[in-house]
N, C-alpha and C positions, 0 to 999 in steps of 0.2 A: 048274543051280546057279549062283549068283553068289557069287564069292569076293572080297570087298573087300580091297584092300591099302591100308592107311592110311599116309601119310607122317607120321612122328613125329620129334621132335627127339632123343629119347633112348629107344632101344628098351628098355633095362633098366628105366627109370622106367615105361614103358608096360606092360611085363611085370608089374611089381609091382602096378600099378593093376588090370589085368585079372584077376590072380590073386585080389585082394581081392574082385572081383566074382563070383568062382567059376569063372572060366575056368581051364583047365589049359594048361600050355605043352606044345605038341606038338613044337616044334623051335625052336632058336635057333642062329644062325650068326654067329660073329665075323668082322669084317672084317680087313683087313691090320694095323690098329692094335690088334687083340685085343679090341676093344669090339664087343658084339653090334650087327650091322648089319641083321639081318632075323630075323623069328620068326613062327611061327604059334601062335595060341591058339584053343581051342575050348571050347564048352559047349553041351550038348543039341542037337547037330547044326549049330550055328553055328560057322563057322570065319572068323577074321579074321587077315589078314597085317599085320605091323608092319614098316615099311621106314624105316630112318634116311634122312631126306631133308628137303628144304625143305617147310615147312608154310605154306600160304597162309592168311592170316587175313582174315576169320573163316572157320572151317570148319563153319559152321552151315547150309550149303545142303542137307545130307543128314542125316536122323535115322535112326539104326539101331535097329530094334525087334528085341530079342533075346528070344525065347520061352524061358523056363526049362523044365526037365524037368517032365513031367506029374506026376511023383510028388512034386515039391517044392512047398512052400507059399510063395507070393510074399511074404506079410507077414513070414514068418520069414527069408526070403532078404534082404529089405530091412533087417530088424533086424540081421542079421549084417554086411551091408555098412556100415551106419552105425556099428556097433561097431568096425569095422576102420578107421574114420576117414574114410570117403568122404562128402562132403557131397552132399545131394540137391539137384538143380536144381528138381525138382518132387516134392511129397509123393505118397505112394502113395494111389491112389483107383481106384474102378471107373468106367470110361468108358462113355459112352452106347452104344458099339458092342459092349459085352460083355466087354472085356478089363479086367483090373486091371493098373495100370501105376505105375511110378515112373521118374524120369529122373535121370541123372547126366551130368556132363561129364568126359571123360577129360583127362589132363594137357595135351593139345594142343587142347582145346576141342571135340572131336567129341561129338555128342549121342548118348547111349546110353540107350534106354528099355527097361527090363526089364519083361517082360509075361507074362501068363498069361490065357488065355480062361477066364472064370468062368461065362458063360452065353451062349447063342445069342440074338441079337437079330434081330428082323424087319428086313429091309433097307429096307422102306418107312418104318419108323420112323427108321432111320439117315438116309435121304434127307431126311425131313421135318425132322430136326434140322439137317442141313447146309444146307437151304434157309432155315432160320430160322422155319419154320412151327410148330415145337414146341421148347420149351426142353429142354436136356439134363437128364436125371434125376440 
């Protein structure tokens, strides 16, 4: 298992954001100043740590793909997220590799792609798209 720990400027702002995405707060710890300095959030087996610290800009070198619960509908999830005031960085769509996705940026600029596999795709087809031999569907 990989457990990412994200440096964030404001743990409480990050907690509010991730809760709007559907994550639950597993634990939050205040620092000596009484302000939360560390927390864990989770959703459908994904756990992310939030650590108050320096945030290097840009933080776009890594994209986090978070698979939602199998019982949940991604389109409904996306509609709830938008209704909670979170702007989409990319609209919901079905990708050529078989996942349906949409992307948001968290308050510190981390790229979070919410996803659900909707069909299995032949890996030869995926490779052909990546080589540019075939256009994505």
